N, C-alpha and C positions, 0 to 999 in steps of 0.2 A: 686304620684310621680312614676313615671318607672326605678327602674334600669338596668343599660346599661352593660351588661359584656365587658370588657375593652379586646383585643386582639391584645398586640403590633404588629407590621411590623417586618419583620426579618431585622435586623440591613442590611444595605446596604455600600457597598463600595463607594466609591468618583465618580466611576464611573459609578452604578448605579445596578451593579450585586450581587446579592445574595450572602454570608459568601457561601464556597464550604464545601458541609459535610466534607473534609476532614478536611479542616482546624477547622471546631465545634467539628468533633471526636478528634483532635491532646489535643484542649482545653479543651475535658471534660475529659482526661486523666490525663493534667497537672495542669487543674486549673477549675475544675468544675464548680462555680458557674460564671466564664465570658461566658461559653459554654453556660449555661441556660440563660443568661441574651440575648445573640446574638436569642438564639433560639426561647423563651418567649416574652421578654420585659422585663418590673420589673412588679413585681407579687408575686401572695403567691407561686407559684414555685421557684420564685427566691430566697424568703426567704425558703422556706422550707428547699432548694439544701443547703444554706450558714449555713443554720441548721445541718444538714445531716453532711457537708464538716466540720463542728467545731468538732461534732463526731467522724469521721473519716476519710479520705481518700477515703475509700472503697466503703462507703455506699454515700457520696456525688459523687463520679464519674458513681453509677448504677446508683441514679436517673438522673443523666445528660444525659448516653446515651439512657436509656428509653423513656426521654422526645423528645430524637431527632428522635427515631425510631416509635414511639406511634403509629406514622399517615400510618406507610407502609404497605404497603402487602405482608401478610407471602410464596405467591410467586412469 
C-alpha cells in the first residue's frame, strides 16, 4: 500500500477567491491556529501550532507566520 501525502487546498471564500495574505497575517497575530488551518488545512502543522500556542502566544504566532512565508522567495 502506498501512503499518500495529504495537502489541503487553501480555504476559499464564497465567491472562490483565496483568503488574502493580509487577512491571514492578521489571523496569525490574533489567533495563530486559525491562520494555520486556513493556510495548510487540518494536519500535523495545525496540531503543532495549537501546542505551541498553548505554550505561549509568541511561539504560535512565529510558527504561523513562518508557515505562511516559507515558500516565498527572499527577493
